[in-house]
C-alpha positions in Angstrom: 0.1 0.2 0.0 1.5 3.5 -1.0 1.0 6.3 1.5 1.1 9.7 0.2 2.9 12.6 2.2 -0.4 14.9 1.9 -2.5 12.0 3.4 -0.3 12.0 6.8 -1.6 14.4 9.5 0.9 17.1 10.7 1.7 15.6 13.9 3.0 12.6 12.5 5.5 14.8 10.2 8.7 15.3 12.3 11.4 17.5 11.3 14.0 15.9 8.9 16.6 15.9 11.3 14.4 13.6 13.5 14.1 10.7 11.1 16.3 7.9 11.9 16.7 4.6 10.1 17.4 2.7 13.5 14.3 0.8 14.7 12.7 0.4 11.4 12.7 -2.0 8.6 15.1 0.0 6.6 18.0 -0.6 9.0 18.3 -4.1 7.7 18.8 -2.4 4.2 21.5 0.1 5.7 23.4 -3.0 7.3 23.5 -4.7 4.0 24.4 -1.8 2.1 27.3 -1.3 4.7 28.6 -4.6 4.2 29.0 -3.7 0.5 30.8 -0.6 1.4 27.7 1.4 0.0 25.6 4.2 1.6 22.4 5.5 0.7 22.2 9.2 2.1 18.4 9.4 0.8 17.5 6.5 2.9 16.3 8.1 5.8 13.8 10.1 3.5 11.7 7.0 3.5 11.6 6.3 7.3 8.3 8.5 7.6 6.6 5.7 5.8 7.1 3.4 9.0 6.5 5.5 11.4 2.9 6.3 10.9 0.3 4.3 12.5 -1.4 1.6 11.0 -5.0 2.4 11.7 -4.7 5.7 9.9 -3.3 4.4 6.8 -5.8 1.4 6.6 -9.0 3.4 7.7 -8.6 6.7 5.7 -7.5 5.0 2.6 -10.4 2.9 2.7 -13.1 5.4 3.4 -11.6 8.3 1.7 -10.2 7.3 -1.7 -12.9 7.3 -4.5 -15.9 7.8 -1.9 -16.8 11.2 -3.7 -16.6 10.0 -7.3 -18.4 6.9 -6.3 -21.3 9.1 -4.8 -21.4 11.3 -7.8 -21.5 8.2 -10.4 -24.3 6.5 -8.2 -26.3 9.7 -8.5 -25.8 10.2 -12.0 -26.8 6.6 -12.9 -29.9 6.9 -10.4 -31.1 10.3 -12.2 -30.4 8.5 -15.8 -32.6 5.6 -14.7 -35.2 7.9 -13.3 -35.5 10.0 -16.4 -35.5 6.8 -18.9 -38.1 4.7 -17.2 -41.4 6.2 -17.8 -44.6 5.4 -15.6 -46.9 2.9 -17.2 -49.3 4.3 -19.5 -53.1 3.3 -19.4 -54.4 2.6 -22.7 -58.4 2.3 -22.8 
């Protein structure tokens, strides 16, 4: 699941200097790179993805993405069906 930076509440966006790779899943990546004599200076920029609470990402993504467009589509189809169907006519 991809989390967008804009979707994260401000209280979970710490200053860049506070982001530490230690204690995240990226620590293993950092150690494997170091074993090969490599270093990724941008690795800490991805730490924020591991620091946000799961409850926020799951609930907000499930109910916010596509909800408005889905409702508009539903309302449009409902109006179209009401206009298209005519009441039964009585021919005597």
